[in-house]
KEVEXVEX-75052 format. One record per atom (N, C-alpha, C): residue in three letters; x, y, z negated. Coordinates in steps of 0.05 Angstrom, whole numbers, padded with zeros to 5 digits, always signed. Each point is the difference from the previous one (the first is absolute). Layout:
N
ALAXYZ;...
//
This chain:
97
MET+00017-00024+00000;MET-00017+00024+00000;MET+00018+00025+00000;TYR-00008+00020+00016;TYR+00015+00024+00002;TYR-00019+00024-00004;THR+00010+00021-00012;THR-00014+00025-00004;THR+00017+00022+00011;GLU-00011+00017+00016;GLU+00014+00024+00009;GLU-00015+00024-00009;THR+00015+00020-00009;THR-00012+00025-00009;THR+00013+00023+00016;ALA-00015+00021+00004;ALA+00011+00024+00013;ALA-00013+00024-00013;ILE+00016+00021-00002;ILE-00010+00026-00009;ILE+00005+00020+00022;PHE-00022+00012+00010;PHE+00002+00020+00021;PHE-00001+00028-00012;ASP+00020+00015+00005;ASP+00001+00028-00010;ASP-00009+00018+00023;LEU-00022+00014-00005;LEU-00014+00016+00021;LEU+00001+00030-00005;LEU+00004+00015+00021;LEU-00002+00029-00001;LEU-00027+00006+00013;LEU-00018+00013-00015;LEU-00026+00006+00010;LEU+00000+00027+00014;PRO-00020+00006+00016;PRO-00001+00026+00014;PRO+00000+00023-00019;GLY+00007+00023+00010;GLY+00002+00025-00015;GLY-00026+00009-00013;ASP-00022-00008+00011;ASP-00026+00008-00012;ASP-00008-00016-00024;SER+00017-00018-00009;SER-00006-00017-00023;SER+00007+00014-00026;HIS-00016+00019-00008;HIS+00006+00017-00024;HIS-00017-00007-00024;SER-00017-00021+00002;SER-00016-00008-00022;SER-00002-00030-00001;LEU-00009-00011-00022;LEU-00003-00028-00003;LEU-00021-00011+00020;LYS-00021+00016+00005;LYS-00021-00008+00019;LYS+00012-00002+00028;GLN+00016+00019+00008;GLN+00013-00001+00027;GLN+00019-00024+00001;LYS+00015-00004-00021;LYS+00019-00022-00001;LYS-00015-00027+00004;ARG-00021-00003-00014;ARG-00017-00024+00002;ARG-00010-00004+00028;SER-00006+00022+00014;SER-00011-00002+00027;SER+00020-00012+00020;TYR+00026+00001-00007;TYR+00020-00012+00016;TYR+00008-00028-00010;VAL+00000-00004-00026;VAL+00010-00025-00011;VAL-00022-00022+00002;ARG-00025+00006-00005;ARG-00021-00021+00001;ARG-00002-00014+00026;PRO+00000+00014+00023;PRO-00002-00015+00025;PRO+00025-00018+00006;ILE+00023+00008-00010;ILE+00024-00016+00004;ILE-00003-00026-00017;ILE-00009+00003-00025;ILE-00004-00023-00017;ILE-00021-00019+00012;ALA-00022+00011+00010;ALA-00021-00016+00012;ALA+00010-00015+00025;MET+00016+00013+00016;MET+00012-00012+00024;MET+00018-00023-00008;LEU+00017+00004-00020;LEU+00019-00021-00009;LEU-00014-00024-00012;LYS-00023+00004-00013;LYS-00015-00023-00011;LYS-00009-00019+00021;LYS-00003+00009+00025;LYS-00008-00018+00022;LYS+00020-00022+00006;PHE+00025+00004-00010;PHE+00021-00020+00004;PHE+00003-00019-00023;ASP-00020-00002-00017;ASP-00001-00018-00023;ASP+00024+00003-00018;VAL+00007+00025-00007;VAL+00021+00006-00019;VAL-00012+00013-00024;SER+00014-00001-00022;SER-00008+00017-00023;SER+00013+00027+00005;VAL-00016+00021-00004;VAL+00010+00027+00006;VAL-00011+00020-00020;ALA+00017+00019-00008;ALA-00009+00021-00018;ALA+00019+00024+00002;GLU-00010+00023-00008;GLU+00017+00023-00003;GLU+00016-00004-00026;VAL+00026-00001+00002;VAL+00016-00008-00023;VAL+00019+00021-00011;GLY+00001+00024+00012;GLY+00018+00020-00010;GLY-00006+00028+00011;LEU+00014+00019-00012;LEU-00002+00028+00008;LEU-00028+00011-00002;HIS-00014-00009-00021;HIS-00028+00008-00004;HIS-00003+00030-00005;ASP+00021+00012-00011;ASP-00002+00028-00007;ASP+00008+00019+00022;LEU+00009-00010+00023;LEU+00007+00016+00023;LEU-00021-00002+00021;HIS-00011+00023+00008;HIS-00022+00000+00020;HIS+00010-00006+00028;GLY+00024+00007+00006;GLY+00011-00003+00027;GLY+00015-00026+00005;ARG+00001-00017-00020;ARG+00015-00025+00003;ARG-00017-00023-00012;ALA+00006-00024+00009;ALA-00014-00024-00010;ALA+00019-00024+00002;GLN-00003-00019-00018;GLN+00013-00025+00003;GLN-00021-00022-00001;ILE+00000-00016+00021;ILE-00019-00022+00002;ILE+00016-00026-00001;GLY-00009-00018-00017;GLY+00013-00026-00003;GLY-00017-00022+00012;VAL+00013-00019+00013;VAL-00014-00024+00011;VAL+00015-00025-00010;ALA-00015-00021-00003;ALA+00012-00026-00007;ALA-00015-00022+00014;VAL+00015-00020+00009;VAL-00012-00023+00014;VAL+00013-00026-00010;VAL-00015-00021-00002;VAL+00009-00026-00007;VAL-00004-00019+00024;ALA+00021-00015+00006;ALA-00001-00018+00023;ALA+00016-00025-00005;ALA-00006-00021+00016;ALA+00015-00025-00003;ALA+00028+00001+00010;GLU+00005+00017+00020;GLU+00026+00003+00012;GLU+00009+00029-00002;ALA+00026+00004-00002;ALA+00011+00027-00001;ALA-00006+00015+00025;SER+00001-00013+00023;SER-00005+00013+00025;SER-00029+00010+00002;GLN-00018-00015-00012;GLN-00028+00009+00000;GLN-00003+00026-00016;ALA+00012+00000-00024;ALA-00002+00024-00017;ALA+00013+00024+00014;ARG+00023-00004+00012;ARG+00013+00022+00014;ARG-00016+00011+00023;ALA-00013-00019+00015;ALA-00016+00009+00023;ALA-00024+00017-00009;VAL-00013-00007-00022;VAL-00022+00015-00009;VAL+00009+00028-00009;VAL+00021+00002-00015;VAL+00010+00026-00010;VAL+00011+00016+00024;ASP+00012-00013+00020;ASP+00008+00014+00024;ASP-00023+00013+00013;THR-00022-00014+00002;THR-00025+00010+00013;THR-00010+00024-00016;CYS-00001-00002-00026;CYS-00009+00022-00017;CYS+00018+00024+00004;GLU+00026-00004+00000;GLU+00019+00023+00003;GLU-00005+00013+00027;ASN-00003-00016+00022;ASN-00004+00012+00026;ASN-00026+00015+00001;GLN-00021-00009-00013;GLN-00026+00014+00000;GLN+00002+00026-00015;VAL+00014+00001-00022;VAL+00003+00024-00015;VAL+00018+00020+00015;ALA+00021-00010+00012;ALA+00018+00018+00015;ALA-00013+00011+00025;GLY-00020-00014+00010;GLY-00014+00009+00024;GLY-00022+00021-00004;ARG-00005+00006-00025;ARG-00021+00019-00006;ARG+00011+00029+00006;PRO-00013+00014+00018;PRO+00011+00026+00007;PRO-00003+00022-00021;GLU-00019-00003-00019;GLU-00005+00021-00019;GLU+00020+00000-00023;ILE+00015-00021-00004;ILE+00019-00001-00022;ILE+00028-00006+00010;GLU+00020+00004-00017;GLU+00028-00008+00007;GLU+00009-00020-00020;LEU+00009-00023+00010;LEU+00011-00021-00017;LEU+00030+00007-00005;LEU+00005+00008-00026;LEU+00027+00008-00007;LEU+00019-00023-00005;SER-00010-00021-00014;SER+00017-00023-00006;SER-00017-00024-00007;VAL+00012-00023+00002;VAL-00013-00025-00007;VAL+00020-00016-00017;LYS-00009-00009-00023;LYS+00016-00018-00017;LYS-00014-00027+00000;ARG+00015-00020+00010;ARG-00012-00027+00002;ARG+00017-00019-00017;ARG-00015-00021-00010;ARG+00014-00021-00015;ARG-00014-00026+00005;LEU+00015-00021+00005;LEU-00011-00027+00004;LEU+00008-00017-00024;TYR-00020-00013-00012;TYR+00003-00017-00023;TYR-00005-00029+00009;GLY+00017-00018-00007;GLY-00004-00028+00007;GLY+00000-00018-00024;ASP+00001-00026+00005;ASP-00001-00019-00022;ASP+00024+00002-00018;ASP+00022+00011+00010;ASP+00025+00002-00015;ASP-00001+00023-00020;ASP-00018+00019+00003;ASP+00000+00024-00017;ASP-00015-00005-00026;
//
């Protein structure tokens, strides 16, 4: 069994000056990622309106399966024109960990 996690660090558009505006960008991203059968949540930078961190996690029988799902999630987030993906921190956990 393998688990892969990723944290996406996002720069939100300049009009994101309130929690309500921030949510209007973060919620659709989270909803889109849930379609890939991953666990997903906003995991950091809660106090900054122009930034967000979204975490995803997937469990799979093979490491390649876990990587493929997180690769897809990363590509989907990076392809969103309204936000900028600043960085991605990924980690793969296996039976040895």
